[in-house]
LUMKE-709198 format. One record per residue: residue in one letter; x, y, z of N, C-alpha, C in turn. Coordinates in steps of 0.02 Angstrom, whole numbers, padded with zeros to 5 digits, always signed. Layout:
BEGIN
AXYZXYZXYZ ...
***
This chain:
BEGIN
M+01941-01904+02949+01978-01842+02936+02051-01853+02957 S+02098-01844+02913+02168-01860+02928+02210-01797+02929 D+02267-01801+02963+02315-01746+02968+02384-01776+02956 G+02405-01776+02893+02468-01807+02876+02461-01882+02869 C+02517-01916+02859+02515-01988+02844+02498-02029+02904 C+02512-02004+02963+02507-02047+03023+02456-02023+03073 G+02431-01962+03069+02387-01936+03121+02315-01935+03098 T+02269-01956+03141+02198-01955+03124+02160-01917+03177 T+02120-01868+03156+02080-01830+03202+02018-01870+03221 T+02010-01886+03285+01953-01925+03307+01891-01881+03310 A+01833-01913+03318+01769-01877+03324+01771-01832+03386 L+01801-01857+03441+01805-01817+03502+01848-01755+03491 E+01905-01764+03457+01949-01708+03443+01914-01657+03398 L+01876-01681+03349+01840-01637+03305+01788-01596+03344 E+01753-01629+03389+01703-01594+03430+01736-01542+03474 Q+01795-01558+03502+01830-01510+03544+01852-01450+03504 M+01872-01462+03441+01894-01406+03400+01836-01362+03380 V+01778-01392+03369+01719-01353+03349+01689-01316+03408 N+01685-01350+03466+01650-01321+03523+01698-01291+03575 G+01762-01299+03564+01811-01272+03612+01820-01198+03604 P+01874-01171+03635+01885-01099+03633+01890-01073+03562 D+01858-01018+03549+01860-00985+03484+01919-00937+03484 A+01969-00951+03444+02029-00910+03443+02014-00837+03428 G+01962-00826+03388+01946-00757+03369+01919-00715+03426 T+01894-00746+03479+01866-00708+03535+01913-00703+03594 L+01971-00733+03588+02019-00733+03643+02064-00671+03641 P+02097-00656+03696+02142-00598+03696+02207-00613+03659 V+02242-00560+03641+02312-00565+03619+02354-00566+03682 V+02399-00613+03688+02444-00616+03745+02511-00584+03726 V+02532-00536+03766+02597-00504+03758+02643-00530+03813 I+02701-00555+03794+02748-00582+03842+02802-00529+03855 G+02803-00503+03916+02852-00453+03935+02822-00384+03942 A+02832-00353+04000+02806-00286+04014+02862-00235+04015 G+02908-00242+03967+02960-00192+03958+02935-00137+03911 P+02980-00094+03887+02958-00039+03843+02921-00062+03781 V+02945-00114+03748+02913-00135+03686+02849-00175+03700 G+02849-00217+03752+02788-00253+03769+02732-00207+03789 L+02747-00156+03829+02696-00109+03850+02674-00065+03791 A+02719-00050+03744+02699-00014+03684+02650-00056+03643 A+02662-00121+03639+02615-00165+03605+02546-00162+03638 A+02546-00163+03705+02483-00158+03741+02447-00092+03725 A+02485-00038+03720+02454+00027+03705+02422+00026+03636 H+02455-00002+03587+02426-00006+03520+02365-00052+03518 L+02368-00107+03555+02310-00151+03560+02251-00115+03592 A+02265-00078+03645+02212-00040+03678+02180+00011+03631 E+02221+00046+03594+02195+00096+03546+02152+00063+03492 R+02170+00003+03474+02133-00033+03421+02072-00069+03449 G+02063-00068+03514+02006-00102+03545+02012-00177+03545 I+02073-00203+03544+02086-00275+03544+02101-00297+03615 D+02066-00347+03639+02077-00373+03707+02147-00402+03712 F+02180-00392+03769+02248-00415+03777+02263-00431+03850 L+02317-00468+03859+02343-00483+03925+02419-00482+03920 V+02451-00445+03965+02524-00441+03967+02549-00485+04024 L+02595-00530+04008+02624-00575+04058+02696-00553+04071 E+02710-00533+04133+02777-00511+04153+02805-00559+04204 S+02864-00587+04191+02892-00636+04236+02917-00604+04301 G+02934-00540+04300+02960-00507+04359+02905-00484+04406 E+02926-00455+04462+02879-00433+04513+02856-00361+04502 Q+02880-00329+04449+02858-00262+04432+02861-00255+04356 A+02826-00206+04329+02832-00192+04258+02904-00171+04244 A+02929-00192+04185+02997-00176+04164+03048-00200+04216 A+03040-00261+04239+03085-00288+04291+03158-00290+04267 S+03169-00306+04203+03238-00308+04178+03268-00238+04176 V+03229-00188+04156+03253-00119+04156+03273-00099+04227 A+03235-00121+04276+03250-00104+04345+03319-00129+04366 R+03342-00182+04335+03407-00210+04353+03464-00167+04328 W+03451-00125+04278+03502-00076+04260+03475-00005+04271 G+03435+00002+04323+03404+00066+04338+03452+00122+04353 H+03513+00106+04374+03563+00157+04390+03597+00185+04328 V+03584+00156+04270+03619+00175+04208+03578+00227+04170 R+03613+00276+04143+03580+00329+04105+03585+00313+04031 V+03528+00319+03995+03528+00304+03923+03557+00363+03884 F+03570+00352+03820+03603+00402+03780+03555+00451+03746 S+03491+00437+03747+03445+00479+03709+03395+00514+03756 P+03373+00573+03739+03326+00610+03781+03256+00580+03778 W+03215+00600+03825+03147+00574+03833+03107+00578+03768 K+03117+00629+03728+03075+00638+03669+03079+00580+03621 Y+03133+00539+03626+03140+00481+03583+03123+00415+03617 D+03107+00418+03681+03100+00356+03721+03028+00334+03732 I+02980+00372+03707+02910+00359+03723+02872+00340+03659 D+02838+00284+03660+02798+00262+03603+02739+00309+03592 A+02721+00320+03529+02668+00368+03513+02600+00349+03542 A+02581+00286+03535+02516+00264+03562+02516+00269+03638 A+02571+00249+03669+02576+00254+03742+02570+00326+03764 R+02602+00372+03728+02598+00442+03746+02525+00466+03743 R+02489+00447+03691+02420+00469+03684+02377+00445+03742 L+02386+00382+03761+02346+00354+03816+02364+00388+03882 L+02428+00399+03893+02449+00430+03956+02425+00503+03960 E+02432+00539+03906+02410+00609+03908+02335+00615+03918 A+02297+00568+03889+02225+00569+03899+02207+00557+03972 A+02252+00523+04009+02240+00508+04080+02269+00562+04125 G+02294+00617+04096+02320+00672+04137+02393+00667+04155 W+02430+00626+04121+02501+00616+04135+02542+00677+04114 D+02590+00695+04156+02636+00749+04139+02699+00719+04110 A+02712+00734+04047+02770+00706+04014+02835+00734+04044 P+02887+00693+04048+02952+00717+04074+02982+00769+04025 D+03032+00804+04049+03069+00851+04008+03094+00816+03945 P+03072+00837+03887+03089+00800+03825+03163+00798+03810 E+03202+00844+03839+03274+00846+03824+03317+00811+03876 W+03284+00782+03927+03322+00749+03981+03341+00678+03962 L+03401+00657+03981+03424+00588+03971+03406+00548+04033 P+03357+00503+04029+03335+00468+04090+03380+00408+04107 T+03382+00392+04170+03410+00328+04191+03357+00274+04181 G+03377+00211+04189+03328+00157+04186+03274+00166+04237 A+03293+00187+04298+03243+00197+04351+03195+00253+04333 E+03222+00307+04304+03179+00363+04283+03133+00342+04225 L+03159+00298+04182+03117+00272+04128+03057+00235+04155 I+03067+00198+04209+03012+00162+04241+02965+00210+04277 D+02993+00251+04320+02952+00295+04362+02913+00346+04321 G+02945+00373+04270+02914+00427+04232+02871+00404+04174 Y+02876+00341+04155+02842+00318+04094+02813+00248+04100 L+02855+00198+04112+02832+00129+04107+02785+00109+04163 A+02799+00129+04225+02754+00113+04280+02686+00146+04272 P+02682+00211+04255+02617+00242+04243+02579+00209+04185 L+02616+00189+04133+02583+00156+04076+02555+00088+04097 A+02594+00049+04133+02569-00016+04157+02509-00007+04202 A+02510+00045+04243+02453+00058+04289+02389+00071+04251 L+02394+00103+04193+02334+00115+04153+02298+00051+04134 F+02337-00002+04124+02309-00066+04101+02283-00110+04157 G+02297-00091+04219+02269-00127+04276+02283-00201+04275 E+02230-00241+04283+02238-00314+04288+02258-00346+04221 R+02259-00307+04169+02282-00335+04105+02357-00345+04103 V+02392-00320+04154+02463-00334+04162+02470-00380+04223 R+02490-00442+04211+02499-00491+04264+02573-00497+04280 L+02591-00485+04344+02659-00491+04366+02673-00561+04392 S+02737-00577+04398+02759-00643+04422+02726-00699+04381 A+02719-00687+04317+02686-00736+04272+02737-00756+04218 K+02779-00802+04235+02833-00824+04190+02806-00876+04141 V+02816-00864+04078+02794-00911+04026+02845-00967+04019 A+02821-01029+04025+02864-01087+04019+02864-01116+03949 A+02807-01110+03914+02802-01140+03847+02742-01112+03810 I+02746-01113+03744+02692-01092+03700+02681-01147+03649 S+02618-01164+03638+02601-01214+03586+02533-01195+03557 R+02504-01242+03520+02435-01236+03496+02392-01286+03533 L+02332-01266+03551+02288-01309+03590+02274-01374+03553 G+02299-01429+03579+02288-01495+03549+02334-01510+03491 Y+02381-01467+03476+02426-01476+03418+02499-01471+03440 D+02539-01520+03420+02611-01511+03426+02636-01479+03361 R+02702-01473+03355+02729-01438+03298+02717-01473+03231 V+02705-01539+03234+02699-01579+03173+02631-01572+03140 R+02578-01567+03180+02510-01569+03152+02494-01505+03114 T+02461-01513+03056+02450-01457+03011+02376-01439+03002 T+02334-01488+02985+02265-01474+02966+02228-01436+03021 G+02202-01378+03004+02163-01338+03052+02205-01301+03102 R+02270-01303+03095+02315-01274+03146+02301-01200+03159 A+02292-01162+03106+02284-01090+03114+02217-01071+03146 D+02172-01119+03152+02105-01104+03178+02098-01118+03252 V+02149-01146+03283+02144-01162+03355+02186-01112+03395 P+02168-01100+03458+02203-01050+03498+02275-01070+03514 F+02314-01020+03532+02379-01034+03562+02368-01056+03634 L+02410-01100+03656+02411-01123+03725+02474-01096+03758 I+02466-01056+03810+02522-01028+03847+02523-01060+03916 R+02577-01096+03930+02584-01128+03996+02632-01086+04038 L+02610-01069+04098+02652-01031+04145+02694-01078+04187 A+02745-01050+04218+02792-01091+04257+02757-01128+04314 G+02703-01100+04341+02667-01133+04394+02618-01186+04371 G+02612-01196+04306+02567-01247+04279+02503-01220+04249 E+02484-01158+04265+02423-01129+04238+02428-01123+04162 E+02372-01135+04128+02371-01130+04055+02321-01078+04032 L+02341-01038+03984+02299-00985+03956+02292-00995+03881 H+02239-00967+03853+02228-00971+03781+02231-00901+03751 A+02254-00896+03689+02262-00832+03656+02248-00838+03582 R+02226-00782+03551+02216-00781+03479+02281-00768+03443 A+02327-00733+03476+02393-00718+03448+02441-00706+03506 V+02505-00710+03491+02557-00701+03542+02608-00650+03515 I+02620-00598+03554+02673-00550+03540+02727-00560+03593 D+02783-00589+03573+02835-00608+03619+02887-00552+03624 A+02881-00512+03677+02928-00458+03689+02968-00472+03753 S+02986-00536+03761+03018-00557+03824+03091-00538+03828 G+03120-00513+03773+03188-00488+03775+03241-00542+03780 T+03301-00520+03798+03358-00566+03803+03397-00559+03868 Y+03374-00517+03914+03413-00500+03973+03426-00561+04017 E+03381-00609+04017+03389-00667+04060+03435-00720+04029 T+03459-00708+03968+03502-00757+03935+03566-00724+03910 P+03610-00705+03956+03673-00673+03935+03719-00722+03899 N+03761-00695+03857+03812-00736+03825+03862-00762+03875 V+03899-00812+03856+03949-00842+03899+04015-00803+03893 L+04061-00818+03938+04127-00788+03934+04169-00817+03877 G+04158-00880+03863+04199-00914+03813+04198-00878+03745 A+04257-00870+03715+04263-00830+03655+04232-00863+03594 S+04222-00928+03595+04195-00964+03537+04119-00973+03541 G+04088-00940+03588+04016-00947+03596+03996-01005+03642 L+04045-01044+03662+04034-01099+03710+04059-01077+03778 P+04031-01104+03832+04057-01086+03898+04131-01101+03903 A+04169-01057+03934+04240-01071+03945+04246-01131+03992 H+04300-01168+03986+04312-01223+04033+04316-01195+04103 G+04276-01223+04149+04275-01200+04218+04230-01140+04230 E+04197-01114+04179+04156-01054+04188+04098-01067+04235 K+04066-01125+04228+04009-01140+04271+04029-01144+04343 D+04086-01173+04357+04109-01180+04426+04131-01114+04457 A+04143-01064+04414+04166-00998+04439+04110-00949+04445 H+04048-00973+04447+03990-00928+04447+03990-00879+04505 D+04021-00898+04561+04022-00852+04619+04071-00794+04610 L+04114-00798+04559+04161-00744+04545+04139-00700+04487 V+04090-00723+04449+04072-00690+04386+04006-00653+04394 D+04006-00590+04376+03945-00549+04374+03931-00530+04302 H+03866-00520+04286+03849-00502+04218+03847-00426+04210 A+03834-00404+04151+03844-00334+04132+03806-00284+04176 L+03836-00225+04183+03806-00167+04214+03788-00175+04289 P+03833-00202+04329+03820-00200+04402+03821-00128+04426 D+03791-00116+04484+03787-00049+04512+03851-00034+04551 V+03905-00022+04513+03972-00017+04541+03977+00038+04593 L+03946+00095+04581+03952+00152+04626+03896+00155+04677 G+03852+00105+04677+03796+00104+04723+03795+00040+04765 T+03744+00001+04755+03732-00057+04798+03787-00111+04793 D+03823-00113+04736+03874-00165+04727+03944-00140+04742 R+03951-00081+04770+04017-00050+04778+04066-00095+04817 E+04044-00123+04872+04088-00162+04915+04115-00224+04879 R+04079-00246+04828+04099-00306+04791+04164-00292+04750 Y+04175-00229+04733+04229-00212+04686+04283-00167+04715 E+04266-00123+04761+04315-00074+04783+04374-00107+04818 G+04434-00085+04799+04495-00111+04828+04514-00179+04802 R+04481-00203+04751+04496-00270+04723+04521-00263+04651 H+04545-00319+04626+04564-00322+04556+04504-00348+04517 V+04479-00307+04471+04418-00324+04434+04435-00332+04360 L+04415-00387+04331+04424-00399+04259+04357-00390+04224 V+04355-00347+04173+04295-00336+04132+04309-00365+04063 V+04265-00411+04041+04273-00443+03976+04217-00418+03931 G+04234-00391+03873+04184-00367+03825+04203-00300+03796 A+04179-00286+03735+04199-00226+03699+04142-00178+03684 G+04084-00189+03713+04027-00147+03698+04020-00089+03747 H+03966-00051+03738+03955+00007+03781+03938-00013+03853 S+03910-00072+03862+03898-00096+03930+03964-00105+03967 A+04013-00134+03932+04079-00142+03962+04110-00074+03977 A+04104-00028+03929+04134+00039+03938+04103+00075+03997 T+04037+00071+04004+04004+00103+04060+04028+00076+04127 T+04035+00010+04131+04059-00021+04192+04131-00001+04207 L+04173+00001+04155+04243+00020+04165+04249+00091+04193 L+04209+00137+04166+04211+00206+04191+04189+00211+04263 A+04139+00171+04282+04117+00171+04352+04172+00143+04397 L+04204+00090+04376+04258+00061+04415+04315+00111+04425 A+04328+00151+04373+04382+00200+04377+04369+00254+04429 D+04306+00261+04449+04288+00311+04500+04295+00283+04571 L+04311+00219+04577+04322+00190+04643+04391+00210+04669 S+04408+00189+04727+04471+00207+04758+04531+00186+04715 A+04586+00220+04723+04645+00209+04681+04673+00138+04688 D+04659+00104+04743+04684+00036+04751+04640-00016+04717 T+04589+00007+04681+04548-00039+04641+04583-00048+04574 R+04606-00108+04561+04641-00123+04498+04589-00144+04445 I+04598-00119+04384+04550-00132+04331+04585-00159+04270 T+04564-00217+04247+04589-00245+04185+04531-00254+04136 W+04543-00236+04075+04492-00240+04023+04517-00286+03968 A+04481-00339+03954+04501-00389+03904+04453-00389+03845 I+04481-00383+03784+04441-00384+03723+04474-00431+03672 R+04433-00457+03626+04460-00501+03574+04496-00462+03519 A+04475-00401+03507+04504-00362+03452+04577-00346+03464 G+04611-00327+03410+04680-00308+03415+04690-00237+03442 G+04636-00199+03447+04638-00131+03473+04568-00110+03495 A+04565-00053+03531+04501-00032+03561+04469+00025+03522 A+04490+00039+03461+04463+00096+03424+04387+00092+03416 R+04362+00033+03404+04291+00025+03395+04253+00041+03459 A+04280+00020+03516+04248+00034+03580+04250+00108+03597 Y+04302+00143+03575+04307+00214+03589+04256+00255+03549 G+04236+00230+03491+04184+00262+03452+04207+00327+03420 G+04158+00372+03409+04170+00431+03370+04195+00491+03409 G+04199+00486+03475+04223+00543+03514+04182+00605+03502 D+04215+00661+03491+04180+00725+03482+04136+00726+03420 A+04149+00681+03372+04110+00680+03310+04047+00638+03316 D+04037+00606+03373+03979+00563+03381+03915+00604+03382 A+03863+00578+03347+03799+00614+03344+03765+00616+03412 L+03783+00570+03456+03756+00570+03525+03812+00592+03571 P+03811+00653+03597+03866+00678+03639+03881+00633+03698 A+03831+00604+03729+03843+00562+03788+03883+00500+03768 R+03867+00472+03710+03902+00413+03687+03974+00432+03668 G+03983+00489+03637+04050+00511+03620+04092+00522+03682 A+04063+00552+03733+04099+00564+03796+04121+00499+03828 L+04080+00447+03821+04097+00382+03848+04163+00357+03820 G+04168+00358+03752+04230+00333+03721+04290+00376+03736 T+04280+00442+03738+04335+00488+03751+04364+00476+03820 R+04322+00468+03870+04345+00459+03939+04375+00389+03949 L+04347+00340+03914+04375+00273+03920+04446+00273+03892 R+04455+00304+03834+04522+00307+03804+04572+00341+03852 A+04550+00395+03884+04595+00432+03929+04617+00388+03988 H+04571+00348+04015+04588+00304+04071+04637+00249+04049 V+04629+00224+03988+04675+00173+03963+04744+00204+03952 E+04746+00262+03921+04810+00295+03907+04847+00316+03970 S+04809+00332+04023+04840+00352+04086+04863+00292+04128 G+04840+00233+04110+04858+00173+04147+04809+00155+04202 R+04757+00196+04211+04707+00179+04263+04672+00114+04245 I+04660+00103+04181+04631+00040+04157+04683+00006+04114 H+04698-00057+04132+04747-00096+04094+04710-00136+04039 L+04728-00124+03977+04694-00155+03920+04732-00215+03895 L+04696-00272+03890+04723-00332+03859+04687-00343+03793 T+04724-00344+03738+04694-00356+03672+04709-00427+03649 G+04671-00449+03598+04680-00517+03573+04667-00569+03627 F+04619-00555+03671+04606-00598+03729+04544-00641+03714 Y+04553-00706+03706+04500-00753+03691+04491-00800+03750 V+04440-00787+03791+04432-00826+03853+04422-00899+03836 H+04465-00941+03867+04463-01013+03854+04451-01054+03918 R+04481-01033+03973+04473-01069+04036+04469-01019+04094 V+04434-01041+04147+04432-01004+04210+04451-01052+04265 E+04505-01035+04302+04530-01080+04354+04546-01040+04416 N+04505-01046+04468+04519-01013+04533+04533-00939+04526 G+04493-00904+04487+04501-00833+04478+04550-00813+04423 T+04584-00861+04394+04629-00848+04338+04592-00862+04273 V+04592-00812+04229+04559-00819+04164+04613-00827+04111 I+04610-00882+04075+04661-00898+04025+04633-00888+03956 S+04669-00850+03916+04651-00839+03846+04692-00886+03802 R+04659-00912+03751+04694-00950+03699+04669-00925+03632 D+04711-00891+03594+04688-00863+03530+04688-00917+03476 P+04662-00902+03417+04656-00954+03365+04723-00986+03346 S+04779-00952+03358+04844-00981+03342+04870-01027+03397 G+04835-01027+03455+04856-01067+03511+04895-01029+03564 H+04911-00966+03551+04948-00926+03600+04905-00912+03661 E+04933-00920+03721+04896-00910+03782+04922-00850+03821 Q+04877-00817+03856+04894-00766+03905+04842-00772+03961 S+04857-00744+04019+04810-00753+04075+04811-00692+04120 V+04758-00686+04160+04753-00633+04210+04715-00661+04269 T+04738-00645+04329+04705-00668+04390+04671-00608+04423 A+04607-00616+04440+04568-00561+04467+04525-00585+04525 D+04503-00537+04566+04459-00554+04621+04386-00559+04598 R+04367-00517+04550+04299-00518+04523+04304-00514+04447 I+04256-00546+04413+04253-00547+04340+04185-00520+04320 I+04183-00471+04276+04120-00445+04249+04115-00464+04177 S+04065-00505+04160+04055-00529+04092+04007-00482+04056 A+04035-00438+04014+03994-00391+03975+03996-00413+03902 T+03981-00477+03891+03986-00506+03824+03920-00509+03788 G+03869-00475+03814+03807-00470+03778+03756-00524+03795 Y+03707-00531+03751+03648-00573+03764+03628-00610+03700 R+03589-00662+03709+03563-00700+03652+03491-00719+03666 P+03450-00729+03614+03380-00746+03626+03372-00819+03647 D+03320-00832+03685+03302-00900+03705+03235-00917+03672 H+03237-00959+03621+03177-00978+03585+03146-01043+03611 S+03171-01068+03668+03149-01133+03692+03075-01133+03711 I+03047-01076+03734+02977-01076+03753+02932-01086+03692 A+02959-01073+03633+02919-01080+03571+02941-01141+03531 S+02969-01191+03564+02996-01249+03527+02942-01290+03494 E+02879-01285+03516+02825-01321+03483+02788-01278+03432 L+02815-01219+03418+02788-01178+03364+02833-01184+03303 R+02807-01164+03246+02843-01169+03183+02879-01103+03170 L+02943-01101+03188+02983-01041+03180+03031-01051+03121 D+03041-00997+03084+03089-00998+03029+03144-00948+03048 L+03196-00974+03080+03248-00931+03108+03310-00930+03063 D+03339-00872+03056+03401-00866+03019+03455-00906+03055 P+03493-00947+03019+03541-00991+03053+03599-00954+03085 I+03609-00891+03068+03665-00854+03096+03643-00810+03155 L+03593-00767+03143+03573-00719+03193+03519-00744+03241 G+03476-00789+03217+03420-00811+03259+03361-00765+03256 S+03360-00720+03207+03300-00680+03192+03260-00717+03139 T+03205-00688+03115+03173-00718+03057+03220-00711+02997 R+03212-00755+02949+03255-00753+02890+03246-00688+02851 A+03184-00663+02850+03170-00602+02812+03203-00541+02845 L+03209-00542+02911+03237-00485+02947+03313-00485+02946 A+03343-00543+02944+03415-00549+02953+03457-00503+02908 P+03445-00500+02843+03488-00457+02802+03479-00382+02817 L+03424-00364+02848+03412-00293+02864+03448-00270+02927 I+03467-00318+02970+03497-00301+03035+03567-00329+03043 D+03593-00362+02993+03658-00395+02996+03712-00345+03019 P+03743-00356+03077+03793-00309+03102+03855-00305+03059 N+03864-00354+03014+03920-00349+02968+03907-00298+02913 Q+03843-00279+02905+03824-00231+02853+03793-00168+02879 H+03764-00171+02940+03724-00115+02965+03747-00093+03034 S+03737-00028+03047+03742-00001+03114+03671+00013+03138 C+03664+00039+03199+03597+00052+03225+03556+00096+03179 G+03587+00149+03154+03550+00198+03116+03538+00181+03043 T+03570+00127+03018+03559+00109+02948+03511+00051+02939 V+03485+00024+02994+03435-00029+02989+03371+00001+02961 P+03346-00026+02905+03285+00003+02876+03223-00013+02917 A+03172+00027+02908+03108+00014+02941+03081-00054+02921 H+03051-00088+02967+03022-00154+02952+02964-00167+03000 G+02922-00214+02981+02863-00227+03022+02839-00299+03015 V+02774-00307+03011+02743-00373+03015+02769-00420+02962 D+02780-00396+02901+02802-00442+02848+02869-00473+02864 E+02915-00435+02891+02981-00461+02907+02982-00501+02972 L+02930-00494+03014+02928-00528+03079+02886-00591+03078 T+02855-00606+03022+02808-00663+03018+02845-00729+03014 H+02823-00776+03054+02847-00845+03054+02796-00890+03019 P+02815-00952+03002+02766-00999+02976+02708-01013+03024 E+02718-00998+03089+02665-01005+03139+02623-00941+03138 P+02564-00943+03106+02525-00881+03101+02503-00856+03170 G+02512-00791+03181+02491-00762+03244+02543-00757+03298 Y+02603-00784+03285+02658-00778+03334+02710-00729+03307 Y+02727-00679+03347+02777-00629+03328+02825-00617+03385 A+02889-00627+03373+02940-00604+03420+02959-00533+03400 V+02957-00488+03448+02970-00417+03435+03022-00391+03483 G+03043-00329+03472+03093-00299+03516+03161-00330+03507 V+03202-00325+03558+03271-00349+03552+03273-00424+03538 K+03223-00462+03560+03222-00534+03547+03216-00547+03472 S+03181-00504+03436+03172-00515+03364+03238-00510+03327 Y+03287-00476+03356+03351-00466+03322+03400-00523+03334 G+03382-00571+03375+03428-00626+03388+03492-00601+03418 R+03548-00615+03386+03613-00593+03412+03637-00528+03381 A+03598-00498+03338+03620-00434+03309+03615-00379+03361 P+03667-00337+03367+03668-00284+03417+03643-00217+03390 T+03605-00218+03337+03586-00156+03303+03515-00133+03321 F+03488-00158+03375+03418-00143+03394+03412-00075+03427 L+03360-00039+03408+03341+00024+03439+03271+00018+03466 M+03258+00049+03523+03191+00047+03552+03140+00078+03504 A+03160+00130+03468+03115+00160+03419+03095+00109+03365 T+03142+00066+03347+03126+00013+03298+03075-00035+03327 G+03083-00052+03391+03034-00097+03423+02965-00067+03425 Y+02960-00002+03437+02895+00031+03437+02862+00027+03369 E+02901+00036+03316+02873+00031+03249+02853-00041+03233 Q+02891-00089+03258+02874-00160+03249+02804-00175+03276 V+02792-00155+03339+02728-00173+03370+02670-00134+03340 R+02683-00072+03319+02630-00035+03285+02607-00073+03223 S+02656-00098+03184+02640-00135+03122+02605-00201+03137 V+02631-00238+03186+02602-00303+03203+02530-00295+03228 V+02518-00247+03271+02450-00238+03297+02403-00215+03242 A+02426-00173+03196+02384-00154+03139+02364-00215+03099 A+02411-00261+03089+02396-00323+03053+02346-00366+03091 L+02353-00371+03156+02306-00410+03196+02236-00380+03193 A+02233-00314+03183+02168-00280+03177+02140-00284+03106 G+02178-00315+03061+02156-00320+02991+02170-00259+02949 D+02207-00211+02977+02223-00149+02941+02291-00158+02907 W+02290-00194+02852+02353-00211+02819+02386-00152+02785 E+02346-00103+02766+02375-00044+02736+02420-00008+02787 A+02395+00001+02848+02435+00032+02900+02493-00013+02921 A+02481-00077+02923+02533-00124+02944+02594-00120+02899 R+02583-00108+02836+02639-00108+02788+02667-00039+02774 Q+02640+00012+02805+02668+00079+02798+02718+00091+02854 V+02774+00056+02851+02824+00061+02904+02870+00120+02890 R+02884+00158+02942+02926+00217+02935+02973+00222+02995 L+03035+00238+02981+03083+00248+03035+03138+00292+03007 D+03144+00352+03032+03192+00400+03007+03246+00411+03059 L+03303+00380+03049+03358+00385+03097+03422+00404+03061 P+03460+00452+03087+03526+00465+03059+03572+00405+03069 E+03623+00401+03030+03664+00340+03027+03696+00322+03093 T+03709+00371+03135+03742+00357+03199+03693+00348+03256 G+03630+00345+03243+03581+00339+03296+03536+00399+03298 V+03498+00407+03351+03454+00465+03359+03495+00523+03385 C+03498+00577+03347+03541+00634+03366+03508+00674+03422 S+03544+00680+03477+03520+00723+03530+03554+00791+03523 S+03541+00836+03569+03573+00902+03570+03638+00897+03608 N+03666+00953+03625+03725+00954+03667+03707+00950+03741 L+03651+00918+03755+03627+00912+03823+03676+00877+03869 A+03713+00829+03841+03754+00786+03883+03799+00825+03931 E+03836+00874+03904+03883+00910+03947+03847+00948+04002 A+03791+00980+03986+03754+01016+04037+03726+00968+04090 Q+03703+00911+04067+03673+00865+04115+03726+00833+04159 E+03785+00819+04129+03838+00788+04169+03857+00832+04228 S+03854+00898+04220+03872+00943+04274+03823+00938+04332 R+03763+00911+04318+03712+00906+04370+03709+00836+04400 V+03717+00784+04357+03706+00716+04382+03763+00668+04368 G+03817+00690+04337+03871+00645+04321+03867+00622+04249 L+03915+00582+04230+03921+00561+04161+03858+00528+04135 A+03831+00553+04081+03769+00526+04052+03784+00472+04003 T+03802+00414+04028+03818+00358+03985+03782+00296+04007 G+03778+00248+03964+03746+00186+03984+03726+00143+03926 I+03663+00143+03907+03638+00098+03856+03654+00126+03787 S+03682+00084+03745+03707+00108+03681+03653+00118+03629 G+03670+00155+03578+03628+00161+03519+03572+00210+03525 G+03567+00245+03581+03517+00297+03587+03451+00273+03613 L+03427+00216+03590+03359+00196+03610+03355+00121+03623 L+03407+00092+03649+03405+00021+03662+03358+00004+03720 A+03320-00049+03712+03274-00069+03764+03308-00113+03816 A+03367-00136+03803+03402-00178+03850+03476-00167+03840 P+03518-00186+03889+03589-00176+03880+03615-00209+03817 L+03665-00179+03789+03690-00195+03723+03718-00266+03717 P+03696-00304+03667+03729-00367+03652+03796-00353+03618 L+03845-00398+03627+03910-00389+03598+03914-00420+03530 A+03932-00380+03480+03943-00408+03413+04012-00438+03410 T+04023-00483+03363+04089-00512+03354+04138-00457+03336 V+04194-00455+03370+04244-00403+03360+04297-00428+03313 S+04306-00394+03256+04357-00414+03209+04424-00385+03228 A+04476-00411+03200+04543-00387+03216+04552-00315+03196 S+04516-00293+03146+04522-00225+03122+04485-00175+03166 G+04441-00201+03210+04403-00157+03252+04342-00127+03218 D+04325-00151+03158+04267-00125+03124+04204-00147+03160 G+04152-00107+03156+04088-00125+03185+04039-00069+03181 G+03978-00084+03200+03925-00035+03198+03924+00008+03260 C+03877+00053+03261+03873+00100+03316+03852+00067+03380 C+03823+00010+03375+03794-00020+03435+03837-00074+03465 G+03894-00088+03438+03935-00143+03464+03973-00123+03523 
***
């Protein structure tokens, strides 16, 4: 029995394949216990499919906990997956106020932690996935490939088997670099003790790191805007510089009073006011090229240089997916975005904003490796148009397909207005109680916003 021109399946290998683990009786492994990973678990539970959730952190939604001080733009009624809600309500859970805008910490305490608790030992913490392959098969071998289990190797060396893999590991652990060309800036690695990544707790645990210092924020997304507003609330001797590649900040300011999400509109309005008053110094056309002893040097495409020296640097340049754990699987990735090829035209930030991305599911998420699905923000690659509601619909479709219910799997629906999920005028009322309700962009993002490429004209989608 042969497999390609050079590989031969031995009698021992054949016996192992016949008598070894039966992929059909194994659990589905979900990687990541964030909002989308736990939603996948809820749909699997409802379908009666055995599953195991592997979370690299020490708690469910560990990445969300890192931006727990940040308030999202959408109220609770849009933040909870339908299957998760059904399971929680059956267990006696009291749903949060549907009109309240939760922080990341409230999202965990009021929803994600209770949901993870329902699944008990099916959610394994401190279980970091190091690699995924097929049992006895590297990426080259074909014959019988779909009939053998997935092999999941954990960082500690333990190996698990699965019938399918739903990868909801996100992108939070792989932030983009400071360098404007997608490569690390010269000296960036050596300056790691000066550089912090997006959404530090400026007004809380990280206050001493920034107050009374000169802080440079690099990036044009809502994560950068949120950080800038927090810095502006520090003492007057805290100097703030904001560096963006665009020729102007109109895109970062957003729709103001016309924004469908009042909290998001308030973010842009207040940011503009701080820039116009001089509280925040804006540098445009800034392309980070080198970092030298706290001095950040920009070199634009024409070769013109400018520089700024700061005590602390906050890199709010977004995130990118890490597909290295699946390097022995057969992935068909779009060469630009890093999503599946079928999904790329639907989420292209050059054509779409958060609210114009059409509904999609298992068909658009399928790779040549049967049974492996990247979902959630990781499925979008570098596109910043992801909504948590979209991730919930993704996993509903994928789980229906794993259950053999292809009719349900292909009935994908997602009804979003063009500017995101429209909330009420709650923002102003809530701000009077808890402060500015700003933070994660796009209304339903499962992770802090990735930065889209900023054009000179400042054009972009709602989520950039």
